[in-house]
C-alpha positions in Angstrom: -12.8 -4.6 15.6 -10.6 -7.6 14.8 -8.8 -8.2 11.5 -7.5 -11.5 10.2 -4.4 -10.9 8.0 -4.3 -14.0 5.7 -0.7 -15.0 4.9 0.7 -17.7 2.7 4.0 -18.8 1.2 5.2 -16.7 -1.7 3.1 -13.6 -0.8 4.4 -10.2 -1.7 5.4 -8.7 1.6 4.8 -5.1 0.5 1.2 -6.1 -0.3 0.8 -7.0 3.4 3.0 -4.4 5.1 1.7 -1.5 2.9 -1.8 -2.1 4.2 -0.8 -3.2 7.7 1.2 0.0 8.5 -1.5 2.6 8.2 -4.2 0.3 9.6 -2.2 -0.6 12.7 -1.8 3.2 13.4 -5.6 3.4 13.9 -4.8 1.7 17.3 -1.5 3.3 18.1 -2.8 6.8 17.4 -6.0 5.9 19.4 -8.5 6.4 16.6 -9.7 2.8 17.1 -8.2 1.8 20.4 -10.0 -1.6 20.5 -8.6 -2.6 17.1 -6.8 -5.9 17.1 -5.5 -8.3 14.5 -4.1 -11.8 14.0 -1.7 -13.1 11.4 -3.4 -16.2 10.1 -2.2 -19.0 7.8 -2.5 -22.7 7.2 0.8 -23.3 9.0 2.8 -21.7 11.8 5.4 -19.9 9.6 5.2 -18.6 6.0 7.9 -17.4 3.7 7.5 -14.4 1.4 8.6 -14.5 -2.3 12.1 -13.3 -1.3 12.7 -15.7 1.6 11.7 -13.7 4.6 10.0 -15.8 7.3 6.8 -14.6 9.1 5.5 -16.4 12.2 1.7 -16.4 12.4 -0.5 -16.0 15.4 -3.2 -18.5 14.5 -3.2 -21.5 12.2 -6.5 -21.9 10.2 -8.8 -20.2 12.7 -12.5 -20.0 11.9 -12.5 -16.7 10.0 -16.1 -16.1 11.0 -14.7 -14.8 14.3 -13.3 -11.7 12.7 -14.8 -8.4 11.6 -12.5 -8.1 8.5 -10.2 -10.2 6.5 -7.3 -8.9 4.4 -5.6 -11.0 1.7 -2.4 -9.7 0.1 -1.2 -10.8 -3.3 1.9 -12.6 -4.5 3.0 -15.4 -6.7 1.7 -17.9 -4.1 -1.9 -16.8 -4.7 -2.0 -18.2 -8.2 -1.8 -21.9 -7.2 -3.8 -21.3 -4.0 -6.9 -20.3 -6.0 -7.1 -24.0 -7.0 -6.2 -25.4 -3.6 -9.5 -26.8 -2.2 -8.3 -26.9 1.4 -7.1 -23.3 1.4 -10.2 -22.0 -0.3 -12.5 -24.0 2.1 -10.7 -22.2 4.9 -11.2 -18.8 3.2 -14.9 -19.6 2.8 -15.2 -19.6 6.6 -15.2 -15.8 6.2 -18.6 -15.9 4.5 -20.2 -13.9 7.4 -17.3 -11.5 7.9 -18.5 -8.0 7.1 -15.3 -6.6 5.5 -13.5 -8.6 2.9 -10.4 -6.8 1.6 -7.6 -7.7 -0.8 -4.8 -6.1 -2.7 -3.2 -7.3 -6.0 -3.8 -11.0 -6.7 -5.4 -11.5 -3.2 -8.6 -10.8 -5.1 -8.2 -14.1 -6.9 -8.5 -15.9 -3.6 -11.6 -13.9 -2.6 -13.0 -14.8 -6.0 -12.2 -18.5 -5.7 -14.0 -18.5 -2.4 -17.1 -17.1 -4.2 -17.1 -13.7 -2.5 -16.8 -11.7 -5.8 -19.8 -13.1 -7.7 -21.7 -10.3 -9.3 -19.3 -7.8 -7.7 -17.0 -5.2 -9.2 -13.4 -5.9 -8.4 -9.8 -5.2 -9.4 -6.4 -7.0 -9.2 -2.9 -6.9 -10.6 -3.0 -5.8 -14.2 -1.5 -9.1 -15.4 -4.5 -11.0 -13.9 -7.5 -9.1 -15.1 -8.6 -12.0 -17.3 -8.3 -14.5 -14.5 -10.3 -12.2 -12.2 -13.0 -11.9 -14.8 -14.0 -15.5 -14.3 -14.7 -14.8 -10.6 -16.5 -11.4 -10.6 -19.3 -9.5 -12.3 -17.0 -6.7 -13.6 -13.3 -6.2 -13.7 -12.5 -2.6 -13.0 -9.1 -1.2 -14.0 -8.7 1.2 -11.1 -6.4 1.2 -8.1 -9.2 0.7 -5.5 -12.6 -0.7 -6.1 -15.3 -0.8 -3.4 -18.4 -2.9 -3.9 -20.2 -2.6 -0.6 -17.9 -3.9 2.0 -15.8 -5.9 -0.4 -12.8 -3.8 -1.2 -10.1 -4.8 -3.8 -6.9 -3.0 -4.7 -4.7 -3.2 -7.8 -1.0 -4.0 -8.0 1.5 -3.9 -5.1 2.0 -0.1 -4.8 -1.7 0.2 -4.1 -1.4 -1.4 -0.7 -0.5 1.8 1.1 -3.3 3.7 -0.5 -5.7 0.9 0.3 -4.6 1.0 3.9 -5.3 4.7 4.1 -8.6 4.2 2.3 -9.7 1.7 4.9 -8.5 4.1 7.7 -10.9 6.6 6.3 -13.8 4.1 6.0 -13.3 2.9 9.5 -12.3 6.0 11.4 -13.1 9.0 9.2 -11.2 11.4 6.9 -9.6 13.3 9.8 -8.0 10.0 11.1 -6.8 9.1 7.7 -5.2 12.5 7.1 -3.5 12.3 10.5 -2.1 8.9 9.8 -1.0 10.0 6.3 0.8 13.0 7.9 2.4 10.8 10.6 3.7 8.5 7.8 4.9 11.6 5.9 3.2 10.1 2.9 2.1 12.4 0.1 -0.4 11.2 -2.5 
């Protein structure tokens, strides 16, 4: 399985890292030893909302090459939902089986057309905006509509990562990862 982590300027780093940490343990703890990922963006380096720089692995790859995409939220997602070039790139993930977001990353999934007639969630300040993209806005922390999974505000990212660990490797793997992280729900 190969995951594309979609990064952009002014993302919320915890949205990304909260999900990345438990999911990356699927490989390090040998639950999914063939798991791999790439940090992807429209340029070689992005800066989070507090000024931290992140170097990416691939610049605008064809996302159809991946098994899953993950889009974090952040202030940068708001203008990107109207950026035709960025959304055209996200649309290359049309055939990707797993489409996952946390916080306002769901606005980008929605702008790409992936949430039509789907149930989804986002940051609580953006429920109205999300409503124009999806079939039903659900005010819950994690919403699964088939293989489209959306999470609420920033603190949800860790729970969403563990949720996906369970979906991809089973409840025992998710519990072992949660224990290793010393994370109590």
